[in-house]
C-alpha positions in Angstrom: -16.6 41.0 0.0 -18.3 42.9 -2.7 -17.9 40.2 -5.3 -20.4 37.4 -5.7 -19.4 33.7 -5.3 -19.5 33.2 -9.1 -17.3 36.2 -9.8 -14.8 35.0 -7.2 -14.7 31.6 -8.7 -14.2 33.1 -12.1 -11.2 35.0 -10.9 -9.8 31.8 -9.2 -10.5 29.8 -12.3 -8.7 32.2 -14.6 -5.5 32.6 -12.5 -5.2 28.9 -11.6 -5.5 28.0 -15.3 -3.0 30.6 -16.4 -0.3 29.9 -13.8 -0.3 26.1 -14.4 -1.6 26.2 -18.0 1.6 25.7 -20.0 2.8 22.8 -17.8 -0.8 21.3 -17.8 -0.9 21.4 -21.6 2.4 19.5 -21.8 1.2 17.0 -19.2 -2.1 16.5 -21.1 -0.4 16.0 -24.5 2.2 13.6 -23.3 -0.2 11.8 -20.9 -2.7 11.3 -23.8 0.0 9.8 -26.0 0.9 7.4 -23.1 -2.3 5.5 -23.7 -0.3 4.0 -26.5 3.0 3.8 -24.8 3.9 0.2 -25.8 2.7 0.8 -29.4 4.9 3.9 -29.7 7.9 1.9 -28.4 7.2 -0.9 -30.9 7.1 1.7 -33.8 10.4 3.2 -32.6 11.9 -0.3 -32.7 10.9 -1.6 -36.1 13.3 -4.5 -35.9 11.1 -6.2 -33.3 8.7 -8.9 -34.7 5.1 -9.4 -33.2 4.9 -11.6 -30.1 3.3 -15.0 -30.3 4.8 -16.6 -27.2 2.9 -17.6 -24.1 4.0 -16.1 -20.8 5.1 -19.5 -19.4 7.4 -20.2 -22.4 8.8 -16.7 -22.3 9.5 -17.1 -18.6 11.3 -20.4 -19.1 13.3 -19.0 -22.0 14.4 -15.9 -20.1 15.4 -17.9 -17.0 17.4 -20.3 -19.1 19.3 -17.4 -20.7 19.9 -15.7 -17.3 21.2 -18.9 -15.7 23.8 -19.0 -18.5 24.8 -15.4 -18.4 23.8 -13.9 -14.9 23.9 -16.9 -12.6 25.7 -15.0 -9.9 23.1 -12.2 -9.5 21.2 -11.5 -6.4 17.8 -10.9 -8.0 16.0 -10.8 -11.3 13.0 -8.6 -12.1 11.4 -10.1 -15.2 8.6 -8.4 -17.1 6.9 -10.9 -19.4 5.5 -10.0 -22.9 1.9 -9.7 -23.9 0.0 -8.6 -27.0 1.3 -5.0 -26.6 4.8 -5.5 -25.1 6.6 -7.9 -27.5 9.9 -8.6 -25.6 10.9 -9.9 -22.2 12.6 -7.2 -20.1 14.9 -8.1 -17.2 16.6 -6.0 -14.5 19.4 -8.1 -13.2 20.5 -7.0 -9.7 24.1 -8.0 -9.0 25.2 -9.2 -5.6 26.1 -6.3 -3.3 29.7 -5.1 -3.9 32.0 -4.5 -1.1 31.4 -1.2 0.7 31.9 1.5 -2.0 34.6 4.0 -1.5 33.6 7.5 -0.5 32.1 9.3 -3.5 31.3 6.0 -5.3 27.9 4.6 -5.9 26.7 1.0 -6.0 26.3 -0.5 -9.5 22.9 -0.1 -11.1 20.9 -3.0 -12.3 21.5 -3.4 -16.1 18.4 -3.8 -18.3 18.4 -6.9 -20.5 15.9 -7.3 -23.4 15.3 -10.9 -24.5 13.4 -12.6 -27.3 10.3 -14.3 -25.7 10.6 -17.5 -27.8 14.3 -18.2 -27.5 15.6 -16.1 -24.6 18.4 -14.7 -26.8 19.2 -11.0 -26.5 17.3 -8.8 -28.8 19.2 -6.6 -31.1 17.1 -3.5 -31.8 17.9 0.2 -31.8 18.3 1.8 -28.4 15.4 4.1 -27.6 13.2 5.2 -24.7 10.2 5.0 -27.0 6.8 5.8 -25.5 8.4 5.4 -22.0 10.0 8.9 -22.4 6.7 10.6 -23.1 5.1 8.7 -20.2 7.8 9.7 -17.8 7.8 13.3 -19.0 4.0 13.4 -18.3 4.6 13.3 -14.5 8.4 14.0 -14.1 8.7 16.9 -16.6 12.3 16.0 -17.3 13.4 17.3 -13.9 15.5 15.6 -11.2 13.7 13.4 -8.7 11.5 14.4 -6.8 11.2 17.9 -8.1 9.4 17.1 -11.4 6.9 14.9 -9.6 6.3 17.7 -7.0 5.7 20.3 -9.7 3.4 17.9 -11.6 1.4 17.4 -8.4 1.1 21.1 -7.7 -0.1 21.7 -11.3 -2.6 18.8 -10.9 -3.9 20.5 -7.7 -4.3 23.7 -9.6 -6.2 21.8 -12.3 -8.6 20.3 -9.8 -9.2 23.7 -8.4 -9.8 25.1 -11.9 -12.3 22.4 -12.7 -14.3 23.0 -9.5 -14.2 26.8 -9.9 -15.1 26.4 -13.6 -18.3 24.4 -12.8 -19.3 27.1 -10.3 -18.6 29.9 -12.7 -20.5 28.5 -15.7 -24.2 28.7 -14.6 -25.2 27.8 -18.2 -22.9 24.8 -18.3 -25.2 22.5 -20.2 -26.4 25.2 -22.6 -22.7 26.0 -23.3 -22.2 22.4 -24.4 -24.4 23.0 -27.5 -23.0 26.4 -28.3 -20.0 26.8 -30.6 -19.8 29.9 -32.8 -17.0 30.3 -35.3 -15.1 33.4 -36.4 -16.4 35.5 -33.5 -13.0 36.3 -31.9 -13.1 36.1 -28.1 -16.6 34.7 -28.1 -15.4 31.7 -30.3 -12.5 31.0 -27.9 -14.9 31.0 -24.9 -17.3 28.7 -26.7 -14.5 26.3 -27.7 -13.2 26.3 -24.1 -16.7 25.6 -22.7 -17.4 22.8 -25.2 -14.1 21.0 -24.7 -14.5 21.3 -20.9 -18.1 20.2 -20.6 -17.8 17.5 -23.3 -15.6 15.4 -21.1 -16.0 17.0 -17.6 -16.2 13.6 -15.8 -13.1 12.4 -17.5 -11.2 15.6 -16.7 -12.2 15.4 -13.0 -11.3 11.6 -12.7 -8.0 11.8 -14.6 -6.9 14.8 -12.5 -7.9 13.3 -9.2 -6.5 9.8 -9.9 -3.3 11.4 -11.2 -2.8 12.9 -7.8 -3.5 9.5 -6.1 -0.8 7.8 -8.1 1.8 9.7 -6.1 -0.1 10.1 -2.9 2.5 8.3 -0.8 5.1 10.9 -1.9 2.8 13.9 -1.3 1.5 12.6 2.0 4.2 10.4 3.5 3.3 10.9 7.2 0.5 8.3 7.6 2.9 5.7 6.2 5.8 6.8 8.5 3.5 6.8 11.6 1.8 3.4 11.0 4.7 1.5 9.5 8.0 1.7 11.3 9.4 -1.0 8.9 8.9 0.2 5.3 9.4 -3.4 4.0 6.3 -4.5 6.0 4.2 -1.9 4.1 5.6 -3.2 0.8 4.7 -6.7 1.7 1.1 -5.8 2.7 0.4 -3.2 0.1 2.1 -4.7 -3.0 2.2 -8.4 -2.1 5.9 -8.3 -2.2 7.7 -11.4 -0.8 9.6 -11.1 2.4 13.3 -10.5 1.8 15.1 -13.6 3.1 18.9 -13.9 3.1 20.6 -16.5 0.9 21.4 -19.8 2.7 24.8 -20.3 1.1 23.8 -23.9 0.0 23.6 -24.3 -3.8 20.4 -25.7 -5.3 19.2 -25.6 -8.9 16.1 -23.7 -9.8 13.0 -25.7 -10.6 11.3 -25.5 -14.0 9.7 -22.1 -14.2 7.0 -22.8 -16.8 4.9 -25.0 -14.6 5.1 -22.5 -11.8 3.8 -19.7 -14.2 0.9 -21.9 -15.4 0.0 -22.7 -11.8 0.1 -19.1 -10.8 -2.1 -18.0 -13.7 -4.7 -20.6 -12.6 -4.6 -19.2 -9.0 -4.6 -15.6 -10.1 -7.2 -15.8 -12.8 -5.1 -14.0 -15.4 -2.0 -14.1 -17.5 1.3 -13.7 -15.7 3.0 -10.3 -16.3 6.0 -10.2 -14.0 8.4 -12.4 -11.9 10.8 -11.6 -9.2 13.4 -14.3 -8.6 15.7 -13.9 -5.5 18.9 -15.7 -4.9 18.8 -17.9 -8.1 20.8 -21.1 -7.6 20.5 -21.0 -3.8 18.4 -23.3 -1.6 16.6 -20.2 -0.2 15.6 -19.0 -3.7 12.1 -17.6 -4.1 10.0 -17.1 -7.3 7.2 -14.4 -7.0 4.8 -14.4 -10.0 2.2 -11.6 -10.4 -0.7 -11.2 -12.8 -1.2 -8.4 -15.3 -3.2 -5.3 -14.8 -4.8 -5.7 -18.2 -7.2 -8.3 -16.7 -8.5 -6.1 -13.9 -9.6 -2.5 -13.3 -7.1 -2.4 -10.4 -3.4 -1.8 -11.3 -2.3 -3.6 -8.1 -1.5 -7.1 -9.2 -1.7 -10.0 -6.8 1.3 -12.3 -6.4 2.0 -16.0 -5.6 5.4 -16.9 -4.1 7.1 -20.3 -4.7 10.2 -21.9 -3.4 12.8 -21.7 -6.2 14.4 -25.0 -5.0 11.3 -27.2 -4.5 8.4 -25.4 -6.3 6.3 -25.4 -3.1 4.0 -22.5 -2.5 5.3 -20.2 0.2 2.7 -17.4 -0.1 -0.8 -17.6 -1.5 -2.3 -14.5 -3.2 -3.0 -11.8 -0.7 -6.3 -9.9 -0.9 -5.5 -6.2 -0.5 -7.3 -4.1 2.1 -9.9 -1.4 1.2 -7.3 1.4 1.1 -4.8 -0.4 -1.1 -7.7 -1.7 -3.3 -9.1 1.8 -3.7 -5.7 3.3 -4.7 -5.2 0.3 -7.1 -8.5 1.1 -8.9 -7.6 4.8 -9.1 -4.2 4.0 -10.6 -5.9 1.5 -13.0 -8.4 4.2 -14.1 -5.6 6.7 -14.7 -3.3 4.4 -16.7 -6.1 2.4 -18.4 -4.0 -0.7 -18.9 -7.2 -2.7 -18.7 -8.7 -0.9 -21.7 -9.3 -2.8 -25.0 -8.2 -1.1 -28.2 -11.6 0.5 -28.9 -11.9 1.9 -25.3 -8.3 3.1 -25.5 -9.0 5.2 -28.6 -12.0 6.7 -26.8 -9.8 7.6 -23.8 -7.3 9.0 -26.3 -9.9 11.3 -27.8 -11.1 12.4 -24.4 -7.5 13.2 -23.6 -7.4 15.4 -26.6 -10.4 17.3 -25.3 -8.3 18.0 -22.2 -5.5 19.4 -24.4 -8.1 21.6 -26.2 -9.6 22.8 -22.9 -6.2 23.9 -21.6 -5.0 25.4 -24.9 -8.2 27.3 -25.6 -8.2 28.6 -22.0 -4.7 30.0 -22.5 -5.7 31.6 -25.8 -8.9 33.0 -24.2 -6.8 34.8 -21.6 -5.0 36.8 -24.2 -8.1 37.3 -26.4 -10.0 38.8 -23.5 -7.3 41.3 -22.7 -6.4 42.4 -26.2 -7.8 45.8 -27.1 -8.2 47.3 -30.6 -5.8 50.1 -31.5 -4.0 49.7 -28.2 -0.4 48.4 -27.7 -0.3 45.2 -25.8 1.1 45.4 -22.3 4.0 43.3 -21.1 2.0 40.6 -19.4 -0.1 40.1 -22.6 3.0 39.8 -24.8 4.7 37.4 -22.3 1.6 35.1 -22.1 1.2 35.1 -25.9 4.8 34.1 -26.5 4.6 31.4 -23.9 1.4 30.2 -25.6 3.2 29.9 -29.0 6.2 28.2 -27.5 3.9 25.6 -25.7 0.9 25.0 -27.9 2.7 25.2 -31.2 6.2 24.2 -30.0 5.4 21.0 -28.2 4.0 19.2 -31.3 7.1 20.2 -33.2 9.2 18.7 -30.4 7.3 15.4 -30.5 7.6 15.2 -34.3 11.4 15.8 -34.0 11.6 13.0 -31.4 9.9 10.6 -33.8 12.0 11.7 -36.8 15.2 11.4 -34.8 14.4 7.8 -34.1 14.5 7.1 -37.8 17.4 9.5 -38.8 19.9 8.7 -36.1 21.9 5.5 -37.0 20.4 2.4 -35.4 23.7 1.3 -33.9 24.9 4.8 -32.8 26.3 5.1 -29.3 23.9 6.8 -26.8 21.2 7.2 -29.4 18.3 7.0 -26.9 19.7 10.1 -25.1 20.2 11.7 -28.5 16.6 11.3 -29.4 15.4 12.9 -26.2 18.0 15.7 -26.7 16.6 16.3 -30.2 13.1 16.8 -28.8 14.2 19.4 -26.3 16.6 21.2 -28.7 13.8 21.5 -31.3 11.4 22.7 -28.7 13.9 25.3 -27.4 14.7 26.4 -30.9 11.0 27.1 -31.7 10.5 28.9 -28.5 13.4 31.3 -29.3 13.0 31.7 -33.0 9.3 32.7 -32.8 10.4 35.7 -30.8 11.8 37.2 -34.0 8.5 37.4 -35.8 5.2 39.1 -35.0 2.8 36.9 -33.0 0.4 36.1 -35.8 3.2 35.2 -38.2 4.9 33.1 -35.5 1.6 31.1 -34.9 1.3 30.5 -38.6 4.9 29.5 -39.2 5.1 27.2 -36.1 1.9 25.4 -37.0 3.0 25.0 -40.6 6.4 23.7 -39.5 4.6 21.2 -37.3 2.4 20.0 -40.1 5.4 19.6 -42.4 7.3 17.5 -39.8 4.4 15.2 -39.0 3.6 14.7 -42.7 7.3 13.8 -43.2 7.3 11.0 -40.5 5.5 8.4 -42.7 7.8 9.3 -45.6 11.0 9.0 -43.6 9.7 5.8 -42.1 9.1 4.3 -45.5 12.6 5.4 -46.7 14.5 4.0 -43.7 12.6 0.8 -42.9 10.7 -2.0 -44.7 7.5 -1.2 -42.7 6.3 1.9 -44.6 2.6 2.6 -45.0 1.9 0.7 -48.2 4.0 -2.2 -47.2 2.3 -2.4 -43.8 -1.2 -2.3 -45.5 -0.2 -5.3 -47.7 1.2 -7.3 -44.8 -1.6 -6.4 -42.4 0.8 -4.7 -40.0 -2.0 -2.5 -38.5 0.1 -1.0 -35.7 2.4 0.7 -38.3 -0.6 1.6 -40.5 -2.4 3.2 -37.5 0.7 5.1 -36.5 1.4 6.6 -40.0 -2.3 7.5 -40.4 -2.2 9.2 -37.0 0.8 11.2 -38.0 -0.9 12.3 -41.3 -4.1 13.3 -39.3 -2.0 15.4 -36.9 -0.3 17.0 -39.9 -3.7 17.9 -41.4 -5.0 19.4 -38.1 -1.8 21.5 -37.8 -2.1 22.6 -41.4 -5.7 23.8 -40.8 -4.5 25.6 -37.7 -1.7 27.3 -39.7 -4.3 28.4 -42.3 -6.7 29.9 -39.7 -3.8 31.5 -37.8 -3.1 33.6 -40.9 -6.6 35.0 -41.1 -7.4 38.5 -39.8 -8.1 38.6 -36.1 -11.5 39.4 -34.7 -11.1 41.4 -31.4 -14.5 42.7 -30.6 -16.6 40.4 -28.4 -20.3 40.6 -27.5 -21.2 42.2 -24.2 -22.4 38.9 -22.7 -19.1 37.2 -23.5 -17.1 40.0 -21.7 -19.4 39.7 -18.7 -18.9 35.9 -18.6 -15.2 36.4 -18.4 -15.3 39.2 -15.9 -12.4 41.1 -17.5 
């Protein structure tokens, strides 16, 4: 090999970043917003009041409602409310139907949303809320399991790009303090270096832990070799109760609230979920798990009680080293444990990841653009994909939020319509920008994004009673923070539109060209 190690790493770094860059940008943006997934959902359901109900009361109210309406079900999965999730969510699994006819599928468990205090069904607009952005972050709106596989491949590319980038930049700490404006290619290189070095530990941890969240899908063979019975693995790894058949003898459920309070004392944290099997049967079981917001690990421990007598059937199981390690990695990635201040810090660090990937994509085109020379096909293709992704995705997210307010609250299939609006808007921007020169397309796309984000607080004030000024007067800081975040995003995009219209600087100093090895 005639190339040095640093030159080889630079080549690897550039191509890994380019090939996965557009998907990684989308994953970083939607993953960063997912730090506030429950808050986004609450904003997109303005009919929901704040939650002031203890988990024990919410559990008792939910079970009382389910006994009246779903007494014949086989199983209830109940997610209890907390300070961030303000409703009780239930997946009620019906008893198995008779063997379905060829071509038919078994009925899916319907989702039931209940008021924590009364147990009555909650009447709020149908929306996927922050859950859609969270799911897109690692599923990319593709059928299972292809989206997760593609996200995993891109995460592996990202990890390789981080390692090769560290090897490439021998002046990595000096680059941290170097940011020169209006220098064309040199400025993009400085911005890429600063955004990468500023949060390098965060980028490495978030990428590696992201891979670990789906490690069982990427590496299924150890599980298949060591666990012939998958249910045994679920019991040992996730503290899931053993699935016992119904006895056929009716027996009423014991009071649930005392069981929840007892479980919280044993687990050392607030209860977050319950699984009730065979309600109304003598063999009924009640599994109660603690929340991940009280621990760095996302793997919650579980206590199992008899649903007929209230006796403890299974004490909390301490997970082994492997499961505990993966639980901590998942907890670090999702940051459910983080208090509001730390969550904002992680959000800002996530934005540096967006900037790192975005500036890397822009640097690729800046390094290959030559004065007074027609751009080659690859350069034109990358630049158009950059516009469609970097400028188009914010427009799509703004359209998603606006659709939540503009589609009638009681419309049929409105949740799917909101998601469709997001992707139609994204596709429209990707196509329409092809009709304009690249610089004008950048400027127009950023300006449109700024206009849409600035319009979100206005539309919210016109369509709900929780506008910015009303929220300030009532101390509704969630809605205040959301509107201010939208206005801040609009300001950033407006500045980007202004700078995109300025004359382009194409000449770079010799040292900048050498650092890029172009």
